[in-house]
DRENZA-108786 format. One record per residue (C-alpha): residue in three letters; chain; x, y, z. Coordinates in pm, whole numbers. Layout:
- ALA:A:X:Y:Z
...
This chain:
- MET:A:0:0:0
- THR:A:287:237:76
- GLY:A:423:181:-275
- LEU:A:94:295:-427
- MET:A:96:609:-218
- GLU:A:444:696:-340
- LEU:A:312:688:-697
- GLY:A:70:974:-628
- TYR:A:-223:999:-866
- ILE:A:-106:695:-1064
- GLY:A:-104:492:-743
- LEU:A:-455:612:-664
- PHE:A:-568:516:-1013
- ILE:A:-420:165:-972
- ALA:A:-574:123:-625
- SER:A:-914:238:-749
- PHE:A:-896:11:-1053
- LEU:A:-807:-294:-841
- ALA:A:-1080:-214:-589
- ALA:A:-1341:-238:-867
- THR:A:-1232:-584:-977
- VAL:A:-1262:-913:-793
- VAL:A:-930:-834:-618
- PRO:A:-1016:-771:-252
- PHE:A:-886:-418:-210
- SER:A:-1017:-91:-69
- SER:A:-929:233:-241
- GLU:A:-1083:463:21
- VAL:A:-782:433:252
- ILE:A:-544:526:-30
- PHE:A:-780:805:-138
- SER:A:-790:956:210
- ALA:A:-417:919:261
- MET:A:-348:1094:-70
- VAL:A:-570:1389:17
- PHE:A:-436:1416:373
- GLY:A:-88:1388:221
- GLY:A:-145:1705:23
- LEU:A:-285:1600:-314
- ASP:A:-575:1799:-453
- ALA:A:-905:1649:-329
- TRP:A:-1098:1712:-651
- THR:A:-824:1564:-868
- CYS:A:-826:1261:-639
- VAL:A:-1204:1229:-687
- TRP:A:-1166:1233:-1066
- VAL:A:-866:997:-1074
- ALA:A:-1027:750:-832
- THR:A:-1357:766:-1021
- LEU:A:-1187:696:-1354
- GLY:A:-983:407:-1216
- ASN:A:-1278:254:-1033
- TRP:A:-1504:294:-1335
- LEU:A:-1253:129:-1570
- GLY:A:-1210:-154:-1319
- GLY:A:-1588:-196:-1301
- MET:A:-1616:-200:-1680
- THR:A:-1342:-465:-1685
- SER:A:-1557:-674:-1451
- TYR:A:-1853:-613:-1684
- HIS:A:-1647:-751:-1974
- VAL:A:-1544:-1053:-1765
- GLY:A:-1917:-1117:-1717
- LEU:A:-1961:-1120:-2095
- LEU:A:-1741:-1431:-2104
- GLY:A:-1984:-1625:-1881
- LYS:A:-2208:-1903:-2008
- VAL:A:-2549:-2020:-1889
- GLU:A:-2419:-2378:-1892
- TRP:A:-2170:-2288:-1618
- ILE:A:-2446:-2150:-1395
- GLU:A:-2647:-2468:-1447
- LYS:A:-2352:-2695:-1382
- TYR:A:-2185:-2525:-1086
- PHE:A:-2478:-2356:-912
- HIS:A:-2749:-2610:-1008
- ILE:A:-2991:-2346:-1130
- LYS:A:-3227:-2455:-1408
- LYS:A:-3197:-2288:-1748
- GLU:A:-3562:-2175:-1740
- LYS:A:-3506:-1985:-1416
- ILE:A:-3194:-1821:-1559
- GLU:A:-3386:-1719:-1871
- THR:A:-3668:-1568:-1663
- PHE:A:-3417:-1371:-1458
- THR:A:-3233:-1268:-1776
- VAL:A:-3546:-1102:-1914
- ARG:A:-3592:-905:-1592
- ILE:A:-3228:-803:-1554
- GLN:A:-3207:-696:-1918
- LYS:A:-3513:-478:-1866
- TYR:A:-3398:-302:-1546
- GLY:A:-3041:-418:-1486
- ASP:A:-2864:-157:-1695
- TRP:A:-2920:103:-1427
- ILE:A:-2850:-126:-1132
- ALA:A:-2483:-86:-1225
- PHE:A:-2508:244:-1035
- PHE:A:-2472:33:-719
- SER:A:-2152:-136:-832
- PHE:A:-1968:82:-578
- VAL:A:-2130:-101:-285
- PRO:A:-1876:-312:-92
- PHE:A:-1898:-691:-135
- ILE:A:-2185:-691:-387
- GLY:A:-2058:-426:-626
- ASP:A:-1822:-661:-807
- VAL:A:-2100:-915:-843
- ILE:A:-2328:-648:-988
- ALA:A:-2065:-545:-1243
- VAL:A:-2000:-904:-1354
- ALA:A:-2373:-984:-1358
- THR:A:-2454:-691:-1586
- GLY:A:-2205:-832:-1833
- PHE:A:-2321:-1191:-1791
- PHE:A:-2682:-1093:-1854
- ARG:A:-2581:-884:-2155
- CYS:A:-2708:-550:-2025
- LYS:A:-2656:-259:-2262
- TRP:A:-2293:-156:-2217
- TRP:A:-2352:215:-2265
- LYS:A:-2624:228:-2000
- VAL:A:-2409:23:-1766
- ALA:A:-2114:254:-1834
- ILE:A:-2313:569:-1762
- SER:A:-2487:443:-1449
- MET:A:-2165:289:-1316
- LEU:A:-1973:613:-1375
- ILE:A:-2236:817:-1191
- GLY:A:-2238:574:-899
- LYS:A:-1860:562:-868
- PHE:A:-1833:941:-886
- ALA:A:-2103:979:-619
- ARG:A:-1916:736:-397
- TYR:A:-1587:927:-402
- LEU:A:-1764:1261:-377
- ALA:A:-1953:1140:-69
- TRP:A:-1631:994:75
- MET:A:-1455:1327:27
- TYR:A:-1730:1527:198
- PHE:A:-1801:1268:469
- ASN:A:-1438:1272:578
- GLY:A:-1403:1649:555
- LEU:A:-1142:1614:282
- PHE:A:-1270:1888:52
- MET:A:-1044:2187:22
């Protein structure tokens, strides 16, 4: 973690990117340390948002690689049930990507939107808004705005 902090904004970008993938990592600590260390709070918001969004979109693309047969085989869920859920998620799921910033379930949401073939541009927009709101809230909640 110290190595990432020494990289400044690039380190924050890397930390934020990793935090949005299935790698168990939290970017908020790095974010706060960077701002308390003297980096511009708003630049940190934008860098962290961009990194986290690109990491989330990477998870979305990983979801695109998934196959229904795998869900049937490894989770023992019938194809009919998956198809029923697919119709629902494709109807409303594009915008659920907004919540991909939520700890523990956010990565699952990002992968699921890809797996269920949600419209990438709607996922991208809603995910970007959610990730920005997260870092903005983190900045204000911790009194980091300057």
